[in-house]
C-alpha positions in Angstrom: 15.8 -10.4 -4.9 12.9 -8.2 -5.8 12.2 -6.3 -2.5 8.5 -5.4 -3.2 7.7 -9.1 -3.8 9.8 -10.4 -0.9 8.0 -8.0 1.5 4.7 -9.9 1.0 6.2 -13.4 1.1 6.6 -13.8 -2.7 10.4 -14.1 -3.1 11.2 -15.2 -6.6 14.4 -14.8 -8.6 12.6 -12.9 -11.4 9.2 -11.3 -12.0 8.5 -14.0 -14.6 8.8 -16.7 -12.0 6.2 -14.9 -9.8 3.8 -14.5 -12.6 4.1 -18.1 -13.7 3.4 -19.3 -10.1 0.4 -17.0 -9.9 -1.0 -18.4 -13.2 -0.4 -22.0 -12.0 -2.1 -21.4 -8.7 -5.6 -21.3 -10.1 -6.3 -18.1 -8.1 -5.7 -15.6 -10.8 -8.9 -13.6 -11.5 -10.0 -10.8 -13.8 -10.4 -7.7 -11.7 -11.3 -5.3 -14.5 -11.6 -4.7 -18.3 -9.6 -2.1 -20.1 -9.2 -1.2 -23.7 -7.2 -3.9 -25.4 -7.1 -6.3 -22.5 -7.8 -7.1 -18.9 -6.5 -6.5 -15.4 -5.7 -9.7 -13.7 -5.2 -10.1 -9.9 -3.7 -12.8 -7.8 -5.0 -12.6 -4.2 -3.3 -14.8 -1.6 -5.2 -15.5 1.6 -2.3 -13.9 3.4 -3.1 -10.5 1.8 -0.3 -10.7 -0.7 -1.4 -9.5 -4.1 -0.1 -9.3 -7.7 -1.7 -7.0 -10.2 -1.1 -7.8 -13.9 -2.0 -5.4 -16.8 -2.4 -7.4 -20.0 -3.0 -4.4 -22.2 -0.6 -1.5 -23.2 1.5 -0.3 -21.5 1.5 -3.8 -19.9 3.2 -4.4 -16.5 2.7 -6.0 -13.1 3.3 -4.9 -9.5 3.1 -6.2 -6.0 0.3 -5.0 -3.6 -1.4 -6.0 -0.4 -5.0 -6.2 0.7 -6.6 -6.4 4.1 -4.7 -3.6 5.8 -6.0 -0.7 7.8 -8.3 1.8 6.0 -8.1 5.5 5.6 -9.7 8.1 3.3 -8.0 9.8 0.3 -8.5 11.8 -2.8 -7.1 9.8 -5.7 -5.7 11.3 -9.0 -4.2 8.9 -11.4 -0.9 9.9 -13.1 -0.9 6.9 -15.5 -2.4 3.4 -15.7 -0.5 2.2 -12.6 0.6 5.1 -10.4 -1.6 7.7 -8.7 -1.4 10.6 -6.2 -3.1 10.0 -2.9 -4.0 13.1 -0.8 -4.7 11.5 2.6 -7.5 13.3 4.4 -8.4 13.4 8.1 -12.1 12.8 7.5 -14.7 12.4 10.2 -18.5 12.1 10.5 -18.6 15.6 12.1 -16.9 17.1 9.0 -19.3 15.2 6.8 -22.5 16.3 8.5 -21.3 19.9 8.6 -20.3 19.8 4.9 -16.8 20.9 5.7 -13.7 19.9 3.7 -11.4 17.5 5.5 -7.8 18.6 5.9 -5.1 16.9 3.8 -2.6 15.3 6.2 -0.2 13.7 3.7 0.3 13.4 0.0 2.2 10.6 -1.8 2.4 8.5 -4.9 1.3 4.9 -4.9 0.6 2.0 -7.3 -3.2 1.6 -7.3 -4.7 -1.9 -7.6 -7.6 -0.6 -9.6 -5.4 2.0 -11.4 -5.8 0.7 -15.0 -9.6 1.0 -14.7 -9.3 4.5 -13.2 -6.8 6.0 -15.7 -9.5 8.0 -17.5 -11.2 9.2 -14.3 -10.3 12.8 -13.5 -10.2 12.3 -9.7 -12.0 10.6 -6.8 -12.8 12.5 -3.6 -13.0 10.9 -0.1 -12.3 7.4 -1.4 -12.0 4.7 1.2 -8.5 3.1 0.6 -6.1 0.7 2.2 -2.6 2.1 1.9 0.5 -0.2 2.4 4.2 0.5 2.4 6.2 -2.4 0.8 9.6 -2.5 2.5 12.5 -1.9 0.2 15.3 -1.1 2.7 13.9 -0.6 6.2 15.7 -0.6 9.5 14.0 -1.5 12.9 14.6 0.3 16.2 13.3 -0.7 19.6 13.4 2.8 21.0 14.0 6.4 20.1 17.6 6.4 21.5 18.8 3.8 19.0 16.9 5.6 16.2 18.6 8.9 17.1 22.0 7.3 17.3 21.5 6.0 13.7 20.8 9.6 12.5 17.0 9.6 12.9 15.4 12.9 13.7 11.7 12.7 13.9 9.1 9.9 13.9 5.7 9.9 12.2 6.9 11.1 8.8 6.3 10.1 5.2 8.4 11.7 2.5 7.1 10.8 -0.9 10.1 10.7 -3.3 7.7 9.8 -6.1 5.7 13.0 -5.5 8.7 15.3 -5.3 10.3 13.9 -8.4 7.0 14.0 -10.3 6.6 17.7 -9.4 10.2 18.4 -10.6 9.9 16.3 -13.7 13.1 14.5 -12.7 11.8 10.9 -13.2 9.0 8.8 -14.6 6.1 8.2 -12.1 6.9 5.8 -9.3 5.8 5.1 -5.7 9.0 5.3 -3.7 9.1 7.0 -0.4 11.0 7.3 2.9 9.3 6.7 6.2 10.0 7.0 9.9 7.0 5.6 11.8 6.0 3.8 15.0 4.1 0.5 14.9 0.9 0.0 17.0 0.5 -3.7 16.0 2.7 -6.5 14.5 1.4 -9.7 13.1 2.9 -12.5 11.0 1.3 -13.8 7.8 2.3 -16.8 5.6 1.8 -16.9 1.9 -0.1 -19.9 0.5 1.7 -19.6 -2.8 5.3 -19.9 -1.4 5.1 -20.8 2.2 7.1 -17.8 3.0 6.2 -15.6 6.0 6.2 -11.9 6.3 5.3 -9.2 8.8 2.3 -6.8 8.7 2.8 -3.7 10.9 0.0 -1.2 11.6 0.9 2.5 11.8 -1.4 5.3 13.0 0.8 8.4 12.4 1.0 10.5 10.3 -2.0 8.6 9.0 -3.3 5.0 9.2 -1.5 2.5 6.9 0.3 -0.8 6.9 4.0 -1.6 6.5 4.9 -5.1 5.2 8.4 -6.6 5.7 10.0 -10.0 4.9 10.4 -12.5 7.8 14.2 -11.9 7.5 13.7 -8.5 9.1 13.8 -10.3 12.4 11.3 -11.5 15.0 9.2 -8.4 15.2 6.8 -9.9 17.7 9.6 -10.4 20.1 11.2 -7.1 19.4 7.8 -5.4 20.0 7.6 -6.9 23.5 9.5 -5.2 26.3 11.6 -7.1 28.8 8.7 -7.1 31.3 6.4 -8.6 28.7 4.5 -5.4 27.8 3.9 -4.4 24.1 6.0 -1.6 22.9 6.2 0.2 19.5 8.9 -0.4 17.0 10.3 2.4 14.9 10.5 1.6 11.2 12.7 3.8 9.1 13.8 3.6 5.5 12.8 3.2 1.9 9.5 1.8 0.8 7.2 1.6 -2.2 3.6 2.6 -1.5 0.6 0.7 -2.9 -3.1 1.2 -2.3 -6.4 -0.5 -2.9 -9.6 1.5 -3.4 -12.2 -0.1 -1.1 -15.8 -0.2 -2.2 -18.0 2.0 0.0 -21.3 0.5 1.1 -23.1 2.5 -1.6 -20.7 1.1 -4.2 -21.4 -2.6 -3.5 -23.4 -2.9 -6.7 -22.7 -3.6 -10.4 -21.1 -0.2 -10.5 -18.7 -0.8 -7.7 -14.9 -0.7 -7.7 -14.6 -4.2 -9.0 -16.6 -3.4 -12.1 -14.1 -1.0 -13.5 -16.2 2.0 -12.7 -14.8 2.6 -9.2 -15.1 6.2 -8.1 -17.9 6.5 -5.6 -16.0 7.9 -2.7 -17.8 9.7 0.1 -19.4 13.0 -0.7 -19.1 16.2 1.3 
């Protein structure tokens, strides 16, 4: 089982099987041009996404679209992985020309990464950030979380960032999270018929967490005994992925989809 694929309802024995299914679907599209090849993207109506780089260094990764949005500075490390500095931006800061504080930093695979590899950095870029569940546990309240060794909720520890800074490993997007959900919905992949869960998180910043259906009946777990909604605590290992979202001023021939993405909000 490939955890990142399974988290978005694309469980296949091997990556090659997933790629062949994407090719056969008729939904594979060119999302950008790079030197020596193209970037292909399979977008499932459920939000599940596959990104395929057909030029050196080649590769593919799972992603997700349609999650909650936030704002970040993006700096690419290579053609696939970048550093996201999540900022707490607001109209008040923009109109007063003040810098927004960075609330969290992490590494993530970037859907448009191959087209952004030569861009120095992008400031205040609208992004959708998603954590793909690798090994995540669910808790219905803080007592169970504490009994399992949990200490604090609302945390994101980017293992990819810490190992990049120490030079201990090649760039990757792994992280450990302990967060509370504010919303849980089920999606079903058109490609496989497999269902998965999409959870919305607001702290330490807004992002989505996706988990396979086998994680349990999250809607039932997120409902208290008296029928009221309650948050779930998600704790464990994930792989972060992100999509740079076209700002209104970028919805032109020079927008993100053209391979020249990088028109984040200015301060």
